[in-house]
C-alpha positions as CSV (number, residue, x, y, z in Angstrom):
1,M,-2.2,1.0,22.6
2,S,-5.9,1.4,21.7
3,E,-7.6,4.8,21.6
4,Y,-11.2,5.2,22.8
5,I,-13.6,7.9,21.7
6,E,-16.8,8.3,23.6
7,G,-19.8,9.9,21.9
8,R,-23.3,9.9,20.7
9,W,-24.3,7.7,17.7
10,W,-27.2,7.6,15.3
11,L,-27.7,4.0,14.2
12,E,-30.5,5.2,11.9
13,P,-30.7,8.7,10.3
14,S,-34.1,9.5,11.9
15,S,-33.5,7.7,15.2
16,S,-32.5,9.1,18.6
17,P,-28.8,9.0,19.5
18,V,-27.4,6.3,21.7
19,F,-24.3,6.3,23.9
20,G,-21.3,4.4,22.5
21,V,-17.5,4.1,22.5
22,L,-15.4,3.8,19.3
23,R,-12.2,1.8,19.8
24,L,-9.3,2.4,17.5
25,S,-7.1,-0.7,17.9
26,P,-3.4,-1.0,17.1
27,N,-3.8,-3.7,14.4
28,G,-7.5,-3.9,13.7
29,L,-10.5,-2.0,12.2
30,P,-12.5,0.6,14.2
31,E,-15.0,-1.1,16.5
32,L,-18.1,0.7,17.8
33,T,-19.9,-0.5,20.9
34,T,-23.3,1.2,21.7
35,K,-25.6,0.8,24.7
36,D,-29.3,1.5,24.5
37,P,-31.8,1.3,27.4
38,Q,-34.8,-1.0,26.8
39,V,-38.3,-0.3,27.9
40,T,-39.8,-3.7,27.1
41,S,-39.2,-7.0,28.9
42,N,-35.9,-8.7,28.4
43,F,-37.5,-11.7,26.8
44,V,-39.5,-9.6,24.2
45,S,-36.3,-7.5,23.5
46,L,-34.2,-10.5,23.0
47,L,-36.7,-12.1,20.6
48,K,-36.9,-8.8,18.7
49,M,-33.1,-8.5,18.4
50,A,-32.8,-12.1,17.3
51,A,-35.4,-11.6,14.6
52,N,-33.6,-8.5,13.3
53,D,-30.1,-9.9,13.6
54,A,-29.6,-10.3,9.8
55,C,-30.4,-6.6,9.4
56,Q,-27.9,-5.1,11.8
57,D,-25.2,-4.1,9.2
58,R,-25.1,-0.4,8.5
59,A,-23.7,1.3,5.4
60,H,-23.2,4.5,7.4
61,I,-23.3,5.4,11.1
62,Q,-23.0,9.1,12.1
63,G,-21.7,10.2,15.5
64,R,-20.4,13.1,17.6
65,D,-17.5,12.9,20.0
66,A,-17.3,14.5,23.5
67,H,-16.2,17.8,21.8
68,D,-19.1,17.6,19.4
69,R,-16.9,16.9,16.4
70,P,-18.7,14.8,13.7
71,I,-17.5,11.3,13.2
72,S,-18.6,9.2,10.2
73,L,-18.3,5.4,10.1
74,F,-18.7,3.5,6.8
75,D,-19.4,-0.1,5.8
76,C,-20.3,-1.1,9.3
77,C,-20.6,-4.9,9.9
78,S,-22.5,-6.2,12.9
79,N,-20.2,-7.9,15.3
80,G,-22.8,-9.2,17.7
81,H,-25.2,-7.9,20.4
82,S,-26.2,-8.7,23.9
83,L,-28.9,-7.8,26.5
84,S,-28.1,-7.3,30.2
85,G,-29.5,-5.2,33.0
86,G,-32.1,-3.5,30.7
87,M,-29.4,-2.4,28.3
88,T,-29.0,-3.5,24.7
89,E,-25.3,-3.6,23.6
90,R,-24.5,-3.6,19.9
91,R,-21.1,-4.0,18.3
92,F,-20.1,-2.9,14.8
93,I,-16.8,-3.1,12.9
94,A,-16.3,-0.2,10.4
95,S,-14.0,-0.3,7.4
96,V,-13.4,3.5,7.4
97,A,-13.8,6.1,10.1
98,T,-13.4,9.9,9.7
99,R,-13.6,12.8,12.1
100,G,-14.0,16.5,11.6
101,V,-16.4,16.7,8.7
102,E,-19.9,15.2,8.5
103,L,-20.0,12.9,5.5
104,G,-22.8,11.0,3.9
105,S,-20.8,8.8,1.6
106,L,-17.2,7.8,0.8
107,D,-17.8,8.9,-2.7
108,E,-18.7,12.5,-1.7
109,K,-16.3,14.9,-3.4
110,R,-15.5,17.7,-1.0
111,F,-11.8,18.0,-0.6
112,L,-9.0,20.0,-2.4
113,A,-6.0,19.0,-0.4
114,L,-4.5,15.9,1.3
115,R,-1.8,15.7,3.9
116,I,0.0,12.4,4.7
117,S,2.3,12.5,7.8
118,V,5.2,10.0,7.8
119,P,7.5,9.6,10.8
120,H,11.2,10.2,10.4
121,L,10.8,11.5,6.8
122,H,13.5,14.0,7.5
123,E,16.1,11.2,7.7
124,W,15.4,10.3,4.1
125,L,15.2,13.9,2.9
126,G,18.6,14.6,4.5
127,F,17.7,18.1,5.5
128,P,19.3,19.3,8.8
129,I,16.6,20.2,11.4
130,V,18.8,22.4,13.6
131,T,22.1,24.2,13.4
132,G,24.3,24.4,16.4
133,F,27.0,27.0,17.3
134,Q,29.2,27.6,20.2
135,L,28.7,30.7,22.4
136,S,31.6,30.1,24.7
137,E,33.8,27.3,26.0
138,T,30.9,25.9,28.0
139,E,27.8,27.2,26.2
140,Y,26.2,26.1,23.0
141,A,23.1,27.2,21.2
142,W,20.8,25.7,18.6
143,K,18.4,27.2,16.1
144,R,15.9,25.8,13.8
145,N,16.6,25.7,10.1
146,L,13.7,27.5,8.5
147,E,15.2,28.2,5.1
148,Q,14.6,24.9,3.4
149,A,13.7,25.0,-0.2
150,E,10.1,24.1,-0.9
151,I,9.7,20.8,-2.8
152,V,6.8,21.1,-5.3
153,H,6.1,19.1,-8.4
154,E,3.2,18.6,-10.8
155,I,2.4,14.9,-11.2
156,E,-0.4,15.3,-13.7
157,D,-2.7,18.1,-14.9
158,G,-4.4,19.8,-11.9
159,I,-2.5,17.8,-9.2
160,R,0.6,19.1,-7.4
161,F,2.7,17.0,-5.0
162,R,4.6,18.8,-2.3
163,I,6.9,17.8,0.5
164,D,6.4,20.0,3.5
165,V,9.6,20.6,5.4
166,Q,8.7,21.8,8.9
167,C,9.6,21.4,12.5
168,S,7.9,22.3,15.8
169,L,9.3,23.7,19.0
170,K,8.3,22.4,22.4
171,G,9.7,23.2,25.8
172,G,9.9,25.9,28.6
173,R,12.3,28.5,29.9
174,D,15.2,26.1,30.6
175,S,14.9,23.5,27.8
176,F,13.2,22.9,24.5
177,E,12.8,20.1,22.0
178,I,12.7,20.4,18.2
179,H,10.5,17.9,16.4
180,P,10.4,17.4,12.6
181,S,6.9,17.3,11.2
182,H,7.5,16.8,7.5
183,A,4.6,15.5,5.4
184,F,3.5,14.7,1.9
185,W,0.8,17.0,0.4
186,F,-1.4,16.7,-2.6
187,H,-3.1,19.8,-3.9
188,F,-6.0,19.3,-6.3
189,E,-7.8,21.7,-8.7
190,S,-10.9,19.4,-8.7
191,L,-12.7,18.0,-5.7
192,I,-11.8,14.5,-4.6
193,S,-13.5,12.0,-2.3
194,I,-12.4,9.9,0.7
195,K,-12.6,6.8,-1.5
196,E,-10.2,8.3,-4.1
197,C,-7.8,9.3,-1.4
198,L,-7.7,5.9,0.2
199,D,-7.9,3.8,-3.0
200,K,-5.4,5.9,-5.1
201,W,-3.3,8.5,-3.5
202,V,-2.4,6.9,-0.1
203,P,-1.2,3.7,-1.8
204,W,0.5,5.8,-4.6
205,T,2.5,7.5,-1.8
206,S,3.3,4.5,0.4
207,D,4.2,2.2,-2.5
208,L,6.6,4.7,-4.1
209,F,8.5,5.7,-1.0
210,S,8.6,2.2,0.3
211,L,10.4,1.3,-2.9
212,L,12.7,4.2,-2.8
213,I,13.6,3.9,0.9
214,G,13.8,0.1,1.1
215,E,11.1,-0.7,3.8
216,M,7.5,0.0,4.3
217,I,6.6,3.5,5.3
218,R,3.8,4.0,7.7
219,C,1.2,6.8,7.3
220,E,1.0,8.3,10.8
221,Q,-1.8,10.7,10.0
222,I,-4.0,11.4,7.0
223,E,-6.0,14.6,6.8
224,L,-8.2,16.1,4.0
225,F,-9.1,19.7,3.6
226,E,-12.2,21.2,2.1
227,S,-10.2,24.2,0.8
228,D,-6.5,24.4,0.1
229,P,-4.6,25.6,3.2
230,W,-1.6,26.3,1.0
231,I,-3.4,29.3,-0.3
232,P,-2.9,32.3,2.1
233,G,-5.9,33.3,4.1
234,K,-7.6,29.9,3.9
235,N,-8.7,28.1,7.2
236,P,-10.5,25.1,5.9
237,S,-12.4,22.3,7.7
238,T,-10.2,19.3,8.3
239,C,-11.3,15.7,8.0
240,E,-9.0,13.1,9.7
241,I,-9.0,9.5,8.7
242,L,-9.2,7.5,11.9
243,S,-9.2,4.0,10.5
244,L,-5.4,3.7,10.3
245,P,-3.5,0.8,12.0
246,R,-2.0,2.3,15.2
247,Q,1.4,0.6,14.9
248,Q,4.6,1.5,16.6
249,E,6.8,4.0,14.7
250,Q,9.7,2.6,12.9
251,K,12.8,4.6,12.1
252,I,14.1,4.7,8.5
253,S,17.0,2.4,8.3
254,P,20.5,3.9,7.8
255,W,21.0,1.5,4.8
256,R,18.1,2.9,2.8
257,I,18.3,2.2,-0.9
258,T,18.1,5.9,-1.9
259,D,17.9,9.3,-0.3
260,F,16.4,12.4,-1.6
261,Q,19.7,14.3,-2.1
262,T,21.0,11.7,-4.6
263,F,18.2,12.3,-7.2
264,S,16.6,15.6,-6.2
265,A,17.5,17.0,-9.6
266,S,15.5,14.2,-11.4
267,F,12.7,14.0,-8.8
268,Q,10.1,15.5,-11.2
269,E,10.9,12.8,-13.8
270,I,10.6,10.0,-11.1
271,L,7.2,11.3,-9.9
272,T,5.9,11.5,-13.5
273,S,7.2,8.1,-14.4
274,W,5.8,6.6,-11.2
275,N,2.4,8.0,-12.1
276,N,2.5,6.0,-15.4
277,V,4.3,3.0,-14.1
278,R,1.9,2.4,-11.2
279,E,-1.1,2.6,-13.5
280,R,0.4,0.2,-16.0
281,F,1.9,-2.3,-13.5
282,M,-0.6,-2.0,-10.6
283,P,-1.4,-5.8,-10.3
284,A,2.3,-6.6,-10.2
285,I,3.1,-3.8,-7.7
286,N,0.2,-4.9,-5.4
287,L,1.5,-8.5,-5.4
288,F,5.1,-7.4,-4.9
289,C,4.2,-5.0,-2.0
290,S,2.0,-7.7,-0.4
291,A,4.9,-10.1,-0.4
292,T,7.5,-7.5,0.6
293,F,6.0,-4.8,2.8
294,W,2.4,-5.3,3.8
295,T,1.9,-8.8,5.2
296,K,3.9,-11.7,6.7
297,L,3.0,-14.4,4.3
298,P,3.8,-18.1,4.5
299,L,6.9,-19.1,2.5
300,E,5.0,-20.8,-0.4
301,T,2.4,-18.0,-0.6
302,S,5.1,-15.4,-0.9
303,F,6.8,-17.4,-3.6
304,I,3.5,-17.7,-5.6
305,F,2.8,-13.9,-5.2
306,L,6.3,-13.0,-6.4
307,V,6.2,-15.4,-9.4
308,Q,2.7,-14.0,-10.3
309,A,4.1,-10.5,-10.1
310,V,6.9,-11.5,-12.5
311,E,4.4,-12.8,-15.0
312,V,2.2,-9.7,-14.7
313,F,5.3,-7.4,-15.2
314,H,6.3,-9.4,-18.3
315,A,2.9,-9.2,-19.8
316,R,2.4,-5.4,-19.1
317,A,5.9,-4.2,-19.9
318,G,5.0,-3.9,-23.6
319,R,8.5,-4.8,-24.9
320,F,8.3,-8.6,-24.5
321,G,6.4,-10.9,-26.8
322,S,4.0,-13.3,-25.1
323,A,4.2,-15.8,-27.9
324,Q,7.1,-18.1,-28.9
325,C,6.6,-17.3,-32.6
326,S,4.2,-15.2,-34.7
327,R,0.5,-16.2,-35.0
328,A,0.8,-16.9,-38.7
329,E,3.8,-19.2,-38.1
330,H,2.1,-21.0,-35.3
331,L,-1.1,-21.5,-37.2
332,N,0.9,-22.9,-40.2
333,R,2.7,-25.3,-37.8
334,V,-0.6,-26.5,-36.2
335,S,-2.2,-27.0,-39.7
336,K,0.7,-29.3,-40.7
337,I,0.3,-31.3,-37.6
338,L,-3.5,-31.7,-38.0
339,L,-3.0,-33.2,-41.5
340,K,-1.3,-36.2,-39.8
341,I,-4.0,-36.6,-37.1
342,D,-7.2,-38.7,-37.5
343,A,-10.4,-36.8,-37.9
344,E,-11.8,-37.8,-34.5
345,S,-8.8,-36.3,-32.6
346,Q,-8.4,-33.2,-34.6
347,D,-10.7,-30.9,-32.6
348,W,-8.9,-31.8,-29.3
349,V,-5.5,-31.5,-30.9
350,R,-6.3,-28.1,-32.4
351,Q,-7.6,-26.6,-29.1
352,T,-4.5,-28.0,-27.3
353,L,-2.0,-26.8,-29.8
354,L,-3.5,-23.3,-30.3
355,A,-2.7,-22.5,-26.6
356,A,0.8,-24.0,-26.9
357,N,2.3,-20.9,-28.5
358,N,2.2,-18.8,-25.2
359,K,5.5,-18.4,-23.5
360,R,6.1,-20.5,-20.4
361,L,7.0,-19.0,-17.1
362,D,10.7,-19.9,-17.5
363,D,10.8,-18.1,-20.9
364,R,9.2,-15.0,-19.3
365,L,11.7,-15.1,-16.5
366,F,14.7,-15.4,-18.9
367,D,13.3,-12.4,-20.8
368,L,13.4,-10.3,-17.6
369,F,16.9,-11.5,-16.7
370,Q,18.1,-9.8,-19.9
371,V,16.7,-6.4,-18.9
372,H,19.3,-5.8,-16.2
373,S,21.6,-8.6,-17.1
374,D,24.6,-7.7,-15.0
375,H,22.4,-7.6,-11.8
376,A,20.4,-10.6,-12.9
377,K,23.6,-12.7,-13.3
378,K,24.5,-12.0,-9.6
379,L,21.0,-12.9,-8.5
380,F,20.7,-16.1,-10.6
381,P,24.1,-17.2,-11.9
382,S,22.5,-20.3,-13.5
383,S,19.7,-18.4,-15.1
384,H,18.2,-21.1,-17.4
385,E,18.3,-23.8,-14.8
386,M,16.8,-21.5,-12.1
387,A,14.0,-20.3,-14.4
388,D,13.1,-23.9,-15.1
389,R,13.1,-24.8,-11.4
390,I,10.9,-21.8,-10.5
391,R,8.4,-22.9,-13.2
392,Y,8.4,-26.5,-12.0
393,T,7.9,-25.5,-8.3
394,R,5.2,-23.0,-9.2
395,N,3.3,-25.6,-11.2
396,Y,3.5,-28.1,-8.3
397,L,2.3,-25.6,-5.8
398,T,-0.6,-24.3,-7.9
399,H,-1.6,-27.4,-10.0
400,Y,-0.2,-30.1,-7.7
401,N,1.6,-31.9,-10.6
402,G,5.2,-32.9,-10.5
403,N,7.2,-34.5,-7.8
404,P,8.3,-32.5,-4.7
405,E,11.2,-35.0,-4.3
406,S,12.6,-34.0,-7.7
407,K,15.8,-32.0,-7.9
408,K,13.9,-29.4,-9.9
409,F,11.6,-28.7,-6.9
410,I,12.8,-25.8,-4.7
411,Q,12.8,-27.0,-1.1
412,P,11.8,-24.6,1.8
413,K,15.3,-23.7,2.9
414,E,16.3,-22.8,-0.7
415,M,13.0,-21.1,-1.3
416,M,13.8,-18.5,1.3
417,I,16.8,-17.4,-0.8
418,V,14.9,-17.6,-4.1
419,N,12.1,-15.4,-2.6
420,K,14.6,-12.8,-1.5
421,R,16.2,-12.7,-4.9
422,L,12.9,-12.6,-6.8
423,K,12.0,-9.6,-4.6
424,A,15.3,-8.0,-5.6
425,L,14.7,-8.7,-9.3
426,L,11.2,-7.1,-9.1
427,W,12.6,-4.2,-7.1
428,I,15.3,-3.6,-9.7
429,L,12.8,-3.8,-12.5
430,L,10.4,-1.3,-10.9
431,L,13.1,1.2,-9.9
432,G,14.5,0.9,-13.4
433,E,11.1,1.7,-14.9
434,I,10.8,5.0,-12.9
435,G,14.3,6.1,-13.8
436,C,16.5,5.4,-10.8
437,N,20.2,5.2,-11.5
438,D,22.4,2.2,-11.4
439,D,23.7,3.1,-7.9
440,A,20.1,2.5,-6.5
441,L,19.9,-0.9,-8.3
442,T,23.2,-2.0,-6.9
443,K,22.1,-1.0,-3.4
444,V,19.2,-3.4,-3.9
445,L,21.6,-6.2,-4.5
446,E,23.6,-5.3,-1.4
447,Q,20.8,-4.6,1.0
448,I,17.8,-6.7,-0.2
449,A,19.5,-9.7,-1.7
450,G,22.7,-9.6,0.4
451,L,25.0,-9.6,-2.6
452,E,28.1,-7.5,-3.2
């Protein structure tokens, strides 16, 4: 369901405010509609608006809601306008919307803490929310568990990561409800911006815990604080990110790949490893998450994304050679061949053969199959043959060479299975990089690939 925020909006810094409504839609970007009375004739106003149509985009629109809280809209694209009954209506779509702190830029560094609320996080943490005990044969009582250990880890110099274990009580004299309100926190020694929060730390969190849990986690609420509320006595201004998809909550599946209790002792090492792994493998992680968590892609597109992620992982892992033989050996081999070629063809042959030393996709796939060979054999029993077929199919889909009727080409029905197993392969490789144990990797085979 969409949320609507009425308020006053300044389309230009020095202009008078106009009335408008900001719509936060379930699956779209924030959309602002403003209405401004016109004092000139409709015809003159319409000509003026048409002449300025190309100049309607705004880098920044400032507003105030009905409670006089500041709202900032950034990267606002004009989405049309109209004139009716003496009112000019303008529509804008913003890429980012915030409420609570007046901001002039997404790059403005003003915040020392970040809070990311995730629904049903307590199910993954495995902490009991309440404890029940029997008062009599017919009476029972429940109490909140307030003695949970605080989970705090340093992920790099000057940045602490914390899991806040809380619950809230709602109700009256006769009944009450206990609601978990766990959240991820980041505490920074240096000021950060909205841009850094959205570009780095929110994806950092969602990608990691989606990998660990086994399905996409949804950020229910994102808040930034101008001073650190973790420090006693601080009551900072809060900036809420409004431009989040308003999607339905999804419970964490009971078959999750990991839970916190299984690796709580090594959680610090996993966070530290993830900080390094995500930076090194970011293009591969983005492709993997796009195909697995974030979007519903066509079958062939998902295949291309996953294959590309495999190639990026191989190139950035640092332990696989990208060439079939050493440069010196290859140059020597090319020189011997050139001696047997006529002078007119030598330049073309040299350029062609110099690039022929790079490993092909099937070679790269086979290298990766050896990293977790026991799991890879279950995913792809005929590893050499499947690697060659994946290469053939990728080449046809991207370069349109080959024959889709060939036995090497992976047809759509089989491609669904191959995609699922490529996801499992990448999942195992990434979990292995951050130090997850073999039980988690086996769970991937069972739950993601459907293999025992």
